[in-house]
C-alpha positions as CSV (number, residue, x, y, z in Angstrom):
1,M,-0.1,0.0,-0.1
2,N,1.3,3.5,-1.0
3,P,1.6,5.7,2.3
4,S,0.9,8.7,0.2
5,T,-2.6,7.4,-0.6
6,T,-3.3,6.0,2.9
7,V,-5.2,7.9,5.5
8,L,-2.9,8.2,8.3
9,S,-4.8,9.1,11.5
10,L,-2.2,9.4,14.2
11,Q,0.3,12.4,14.5
12,E,3.2,13.2,16.6
13,V,5.8,15.9,16.6
14,V,9.3,15.1,17.3
15,E,12.7,17.2,17.7
16,A,16.1,16.3,17.2
17,E,19.3,18.4,17.7
18,G,23.2,17.7,17.1
19,H,25.3,17.1,13.9
20,L,22.3,15.7,12.0
21,I,24.0,15.8,8.4
22,D,27.5,14.9,8.9
23,S,26.4,12.0,11.0
24,H,23.8,11.0,8.6
25,I,21.2,10.9,11.3
26,M,18.7,13.1,9.4
27,E,18.6,10.6,6.5
28,R,18.1,7.8,9.0
29,I,15.3,9.6,10.7
30,F,13.5,10.1,7.3
31,D,14.0,6.6,6.1
32,T,12.8,5.3,9.6
33,V,9.5,7.2,9.0
34,V,9.1,5.6,5.5
35,E,9.9,2.2,6.7
36,F,7.1,1.9,8.9
37,G,4.6,3.0,6.4
38,G,4.4,6.5,8.0
39,R,4.8,10.2,6.5
40,F,6.6,13.0,7.7
41,E,6.5,17.0,7.3
42,V,9.6,19.1,8.1
43,E,8.2,21.9,10.4
44,R,11.4,23.6,10.9
45,F,15.0,22.7,10.3
46,H,17.9,24.8,11.2
47,I,21.4,23.9,9.8
48,G,24.4,24.7,11.9
49,R,26.8,27.3,10.2
50,T,30.0,25.5,11.1
51,N,31.1,22.0,11.5
52,S,30.9,22.5,15.3
53,D,27.4,24.0,15.5
54,P,24.4,21.6,15.9
55,S,21.4,21.5,13.7
56,H,17.8,21.5,15.0
57,L,14.9,19.6,13.2
58,R,11.3,19.7,14.1
59,L,9.2,17.0,12.2
60,R,5.7,16.0,12.1
61,V,5.1,12.2,11.7
62,E,2.0,10.4,10.7
63,A,1.1,6.7,11.1
64,T,-1.9,4.4,10.2
65,D,-2.3,3.0,13.7
66,Q,-0.9,2.9,17.2
67,R,1.2,0.0,16.7
68,H,3.1,1.4,13.8
69,M,3.3,4.6,15.6
70,E,4.9,3.1,18.6
71,K,7.4,0.9,16.7
72,M,8.3,4.2,14.6
73,L,8.7,6.3,17.6
74,A,10.8,3.8,19.4
75,Q,13.3,3.7,16.4
76,L,13.3,7.5,16.2
77,L,13.9,7.8,19.9
78,G,17.1,5.9,19.4
79,L,18.2,8.3,16.7
80,G,17.9,11.3,19.1
81,C,14.4,12.3,18.4
82,S,12.2,13.4,21.5
83,L,8.4,14.0,21.5
84,V,7.7,17.7,21.8
85,D,5.7,18.8,24.8
86,S,5.5,15.4,26.1
87,G,5.6,16.3,29.8
88,D,7.3,14.2,32.5
89,A,8.1,10.4,32.0
90,E,5.6,8.0,32.8
91,L,6.6,6.0,36.0
92,K,5.1,2.7,37.2
93,T,6.1,0.7,40.4
94,V,7.5,-2.8,40.3
95,D,5.1,-5.3,42.0
96,R,7.6,-8.2,42.2
97,D,11.4,-8.7,42.2
98,Y,12.8,-9.1,38.5
99,C,9.5,-8.4,37.1
100,A,9.3,-4.9,35.2
101,P,5.9,-3.6,33.9
102,E,5.3,-4.9,30.3
103,D,5.8,-1.5,28.8
104,F,9.2,-0.8,30.4
105,Y,11.5,1.5,28.4
106,S,14.7,-0.4,27.4
107,T,17.6,1.7,27.1
108,S,20.4,2.1,24.3
109,N,24.0,2.8,25.1
110,H,23.5,6.5,24.1
111,R,23.4,9.3,26.5
112,T,19.9,9.4,27.9
113,L,17.9,11.9,29.8
114,V,14.3,11.6,31.4
115,R,12.0,14.4,32.2
116,H,11.0,14.2,35.9
117,G,9.8,16.9,38.2
118,Q,9.5,19.1,34.9
119,Q,13.3,19.0,34.7
120,W,15.5,16.8,32.4
121,V,17.7,14.4,34.5
122,E,20.6,12.6,33.0
123,V,20.6,8.7,33.5
124,E,23.5,7.4,35.4
125,N,25.5,4.2,34.7
126,Q,24.3,4.4,31.0
127,R,24.4,1.0,29.1
128,M,22.3,-0.7,26.7
129,D,19.1,-3.1,27.3
130,A,18.6,-1.8,30.8
131,I,15.5,-0.3,32.8
132,I,15.6,3.1,34.1
133,V,15.0,3.5,38.0
134,I,14.0,6.9,39.3
135,E,15.2,7.3,43.1
136,N,15.3,10.6,44.9
137,G,15.1,12.6,41.8
138,R,17.9,10.6,40.2
139,A,17.8,8.2,37.2
140,F,19.8,5.2,37.0
141,C,20.2,2.3,34.5
142,R,19.4,-1.2,36.3
143,K,19.6,-4.7,34.7
144,L,16.3,-6.4,34.8
145,R,17.7,-9.1,37.2
146,D,18.5,-6.1,39.7
147,I,14.9,-4.7,39.7
148,R,13.1,-5.1,43.0
149,A,9.5,-4.6,44.2
150,G,9.0,-1.0,44.9
151,D,11.3,0.4,42.2
152,R,9.8,3.2,40.1
153,V,10.7,2.5,36.4
154,V,10.2,4.6,33.3
155,V,7.4,3.2,30.9
156,G,6.6,4.2,27.6
157,M,8.4,6.8,25.4
158,R,7.3,10.2,26.6
159,G,9.6,12.1,28.6
160,I,12.8,10.5,27.3
161,R,15.5,12.2,25.2
162,V,18.5,10.1,23.7
163,V,21.7,11.8,22.5
164,P,23.5,9.7,19.9
165,E,27.3,10.4,19.8
166,S,28.1,12.7,16.8
167,K,30.4,11.5,14.1
168,E,33.8,12.2,15.5
169,R,36.2,14.2,13.0
170,D,39.0,11.5,14.5
171,R,36.8,8.7,13.8
172,L,37.1,9.4,9.9
173,A,40.8,8.4,10.2
174,F,39.6,4.8,11.4
175,A,37.1,4.5,8.3
176,F,39.7,2.0,6.4
177,M,39.8,-0.3,9.3
178,T,36.3,-1.7,8.8
179,N,37.3,-2.7,5.3
180,G,40.4,-4.9,6.3
181,I,43.9,-3.9,6.6
182,S,46.3,-5.5,4.1
183,S,49.3,-3.3,4.3
184,E,52.0,-2.7,6.9
185,R,51.6,0.8,6.5
186,Q,48.0,0.7,7.2
187,V,48.5,-1.1,10.3
188,E,51.0,1.3,11.6
189,T,48.5,4.2,10.8
190,A,45.8,2.4,13.0
191,V,48.4,2.0,15.8
192,R,49.3,5.6,15.7
193,Q,45.6,6.5,15.9
194,A,45.2,4.1,18.7
195,A,48.1,5.5,20.7
196,N,46.5,9.1,20.2
197,L,43.3,7.8,21.8
198,I,45.1,6.4,24.7
199,T,47.1,9.5,25.4
200,Q,43.8,11.6,24.7
201,A,42.0,9.5,27.3
202,H,44.6,9.7,30.0
203,A,44.9,13.5,29.6
204,E,41.3,13.7,30.2
205,G,41.4,11.7,33.5
206,K,39.8,8.7,31.7
207,K,40.8,4.7,32.0
208,V,42.2,2.8,29.2
209,I,40.9,-1.1,29.5
210,A,42.3,-4.1,27.6
211,V,39.9,-6.9,26.9
212,A,42.3,-9.7,26.0
213,G,41.9,-13.2,24.7
214,P,44.5,-15.9,24.9
215,V,45.3,-15.1,21.4
216,V,47.5,-12.5,23.0
217,V,49.8,-15.3,24.4
218,H,49.6,-17.4,21.1
219,T,50.8,-14.5,19.0
220,G,53.5,-13.2,21.1
221,G,51.8,-10.3,22.8
222,V,52.5,-10.9,26.3
223,Q,55.8,-8.7,26.5
224,P,54.1,-5.8,24.8
225,L,50.9,-5.9,26.8
226,S,53.1,-6.3,29.9
227,R,55.1,-3.2,29.0
228,L,51.6,-1.3,28.6
229,I,50.5,-2.3,32.0
230,R,54.1,-1.7,33.5
231,E,54.4,1.9,32.0
232,G,50.8,2.9,33.0
233,Y,49.0,2.7,29.8
234,V,46.5,0.2,31.0
235,D,44.2,0.7,33.8
236,A,42.5,-2.6,33.9
237,V,42.5,-5.9,32.3
238,L,39.2,-7.9,31.6
239,S,39.3,-11.5,30.2
240,G,38.6,-15.1,30.8
241,N,40.2,-17.9,32.6
242,A,41.9,-18.9,29.3
243,L,44.2,-15.7,29.0
244,G,45.3,-16.3,32.7
245,V,46.0,-20.0,32.5
246,H,47.9,-19.5,29.1
247,D,49.8,-16.4,30.4
248,I,51.0,-18.3,33.6
249,E,51.8,-21.6,31.6
250,A,53.9,-19.4,29.4
251,A,55.6,-17.6,32.4
252,L,56.5,-21.1,34.2
253,F,57.2,-23.5,31.3
254,G,57.6,-21.5,28.2
255,T,54.9,-23.0,26.3
256,S,51.2,-21.9,25.4
257,L,48.9,-25.1,25.1
258,G,51.9,-27.2,25.1
259,I,53.5,-25.3,22.1
260,R,57.0,-24.0,22.8
261,Q,57.0,-20.2,22.3
262,S,60.8,-20.1,21.6
263,D,60.3,-22.3,18.3
264,G,56.7,-23.1,17.9
265,R,57.1,-26.7,18.3
266,Q,55.2,-29.3,20.4
267,E,56.7,-29.6,23.8
268,E,56.9,-33.4,24.9
269,H,54.1,-34.0,27.2
270,G,53.5,-30.2,26.9
271,H,49.7,-30.9,26.6
272,R,49.5,-31.0,30.5
273,N,51.4,-27.7,31.0
274,H,48.3,-25.6,31.4
275,M,46.8,-28.0,34.1
276,R,50.3,-27.7,35.8
277,A,50.0,-23.8,35.7
278,I,46.8,-24.0,37.3
279,N,47.8,-26.5,39.9
280,A,50.9,-24.1,40.7
281,V,48.6,-21.2,41.5
282,F,46.3,-23.4,43.6
283,H,49.5,-24.4,45.7
284,A,50.5,-20.8,46.0
285,G,46.9,-19.7,47.2
286,G,46.1,-17.5,44.1
287,I,47.6,-15.4,41.3
288,A,48.8,-12.4,43.8
289,E,50.1,-14.9,46.2
290,A,52.2,-16.7,43.5
291,V,53.6,-13.5,42.6
292,R,54.6,-12.5,46.1
293,S,56.1,-15.8,46.9
294,G,58.3,-15.6,43.6
295,R,56.6,-18.7,42.0
296,L,55.2,-16.3,39.3
297,S,57.8,-13.6,38.0
298,S,56.8,-12.5,34.5
299,G,53.8,-12.1,32.3
300,I,50.7,-10.3,32.1
301,M,49.4,-11.5,35.2
302,Y,52.3,-10.8,37.2
303,E,52.5,-7.1,35.8
304,C,49.0,-6.6,36.8
305,V,49.7,-7.7,40.3
306,K,53.0,-5.7,40.5
307,S,51.7,-2.6,39.3
308,G,48.4,-2.7,41.1
309,V,46.3,-2.9,38.0
310,P,43.0,-4.7,38.6
311,F,42.2,-7.7,36.3
312,V,39.0,-9.6,36.1
313,L,38.9,-13.2,34.9
314,A,35.3,-14.5,33.8
315,G,34.7,-18.1,33.8
316,S,32.9,-20.3,31.3
317,L,31.5,-23.6,30.9
318,R,34.8,-25.1,28.9
319,D,37.2,-23.7,31.6
320,D,39.9,-26.1,32.9
321,G,40.5,-25.8,36.6
322,P,39.5,-22.9,36.8
323,L,42.1,-20.5,38.4
324,P,41.2,-19.6,41.9
325,D,41.0,-15.9,40.9
326,T,38.5,-16.9,38.0
327,I,34.7,-15.6,38.8
328,T,32.5,-18.4,37.8
329,D,29.1,-16.9,38.8
330,M,28.2,-15.0,35.6
331,N,26.2,-12.3,37.4
332,Q,29.1,-11.4,39.7
333,A,31.4,-11.7,36.6
334,Q,29.3,-9.2,34.6
335,D,29.2,-6.7,37.9
336,A,33.1,-7.0,38.2
337,Y,33.4,-6.1,34.3
338,A,31.0,-3.2,34.7
339,E,32.8,-1.9,37.8
340,Q,36.2,-1.7,36.0
341,L,34.4,-0.1,33.0
342,K,33.3,3.0,34.9
343,G,35.2,6.0,33.9
344,A,36.7,4.3,30.8
345,G,37.5,6.4,27.7
346,V,39.2,3.7,25.6
347,V,38.8,-0.1,25.5
348,L,41.2,-2.3,23.5
349,C,39.6,-5.5,22.6
350,L,42.3,-8.0,21.8
351,G,41.5,-11.3,20.1
352,S,38.4,-12.0,22.1
353,M,35.0,-12.0,20.3
354,L,32.8,-13.0,23.0
355,H,34.4,-10.7,25.6
356,S,34.5,-7.9,23.2
357,I,30.8,-8.3,22.6
358,A,30.1,-8.3,26.3
359,V,31.9,-5.3,27.2
360,G,30.5,-3.6,24.0
361,N,26.9,-4.3,25.7
362,M,28.0,-2.5,29.0
363,A,30.1,0.3,27.6
364,P,28.1,3.7,26.9
365,S,28.5,5.0,23.2
366,W,31.1,7.6,24.2
367,V,33.7,5.1,25.1
368,K,35.8,4.2,22.1
369,L,36.3,0.6,21.3
370,V,39.1,-0.6,19.1
371,C,38.7,-4.1,18.4
372,V,41.9,-5.9,17.1
373,D,41.4,-9.2,15.4
374,I,42.9,-11.4,12.6
375,N,39.3,-12.1,11.6
376,P,37.6,-9.2,10.1
377,A,34.0,-10.6,11.1
378,V,34.8,-10.1,14.9
379,A,34.7,-6.2,14.8
380,T,31.5,-6.6,12.3
381,K,29.9,-8.7,15.1
382,V,30.7,-6.3,17.8
383,S,29.1,-3.4,15.8
384,D,26.3,-5.4,14.6
385,R,25.1,-6.1,18.4
386,G,24.6,-2.3,19.0
387,T,28.2,-1.2,19.5
388,G,28.2,1.4,16.9
389,Q,31.3,3.1,18.3
390,A,33.5,0.0,17.5
391,V,36.1,0.3,15.1
392,G,38.0,-2.5,13.7
393,V,41.9,-3.2,13.3
394,V,42.3,-6.5,11.2
395,T,45.6,-7.7,11.9
396,D,47.7,-9.9,14.0
397,V,47.2,-9.1,17.9
398,G,50.9,-9.6,18.8
399,L,51.9,-7.4,16.0
400,F,49.5,-4.6,16.9
401,L,50.5,-4.7,20.6
402,D,54.3,-4.7,19.7
403,L,53.7,-1.7,17.4
404,L,51.6,0.1,20.0
405,A,54.0,-0.3,22.8
406,R,56.9,1.0,20.6
407,T,54.9,4.0,19.5
408,L,53.7,5.0,22.8
409,A,57.3,4.8,24.2
410,K,58.1,7.5,21.7
411,T,55.5,10.0,23.0
């Protein structure tokens, strides 16, 4: 059915402000209305005179019925549109623990404000797929599993304003990454950009987080990542049991999954070395105790302990051991990750697709994610799951870390 000939009985007026043109947000707003069979009329549009000035759009949208209107508005809200003169956000009280009202508002990772008491209140602990709880005039993102009876939560879409991140000028320099990296010169360019982001984040008082998979050990990235930790460029390490085990195995026995790191050959009976590493840590009483006793004297875990850099090892079903420091309760592991992500400015995702996706879900959109992996599909998957701020560097993780450590040493 052609929307131009359909009677559209419902109308709403929305507004959006920001870098609507160079971020391609305005065309996405128009496309969204058409996609849901609606019609739009631009009531007012003011374009910013410079590249730093925001533009302002006021748009009347029409839909055939309430269902299409609600779906359309939900999408427009995520693009930064807010309903004009909508009043305060509607609140409902939770009746039972873990059970939100059916029409609860589900957050994105973009900066969000809710209208409460006739004032716009910024939502704290911003993350995607959360519920907004109002307490004592403040608004918080809270996971569904943390909702309790008596909480007052935001429902519907009125009185909500989402502020998507503008297209950063320095992000343009990363555009080639998503298309794959084939030459050494391009890798070096990506490393310089990542080094600039790290330096800028620390200058602004923000943290740099490394999310590392065991491939860091396999590709020879232990020494450069250890150097980054030792020299203060990394403020926390988030990973799984495997990184800790393989890192400690390499430090104690010179192998990674039984493969000698010196020449890449299979160590005789080396298949049991990762279990020997776990056993050694248990004998010591934990990773920190292994460092203090002198049993563990090198590697990523060693440098974290010696430098006072926090690390979180999240367990999984396939773990051997696991190490005594590994958090096997998934809710506790998520909370520990989220705690370390507070105040982050840059996250380096190093060869770990699942942990990268998890961190992307937790991080607000103003935190830059640099996703480094030899497989270009990894960065795509992270971005496809809602982490639009992720940029991809397709290269060997060990090579990237080595170049990054050398580059930062020169700054």
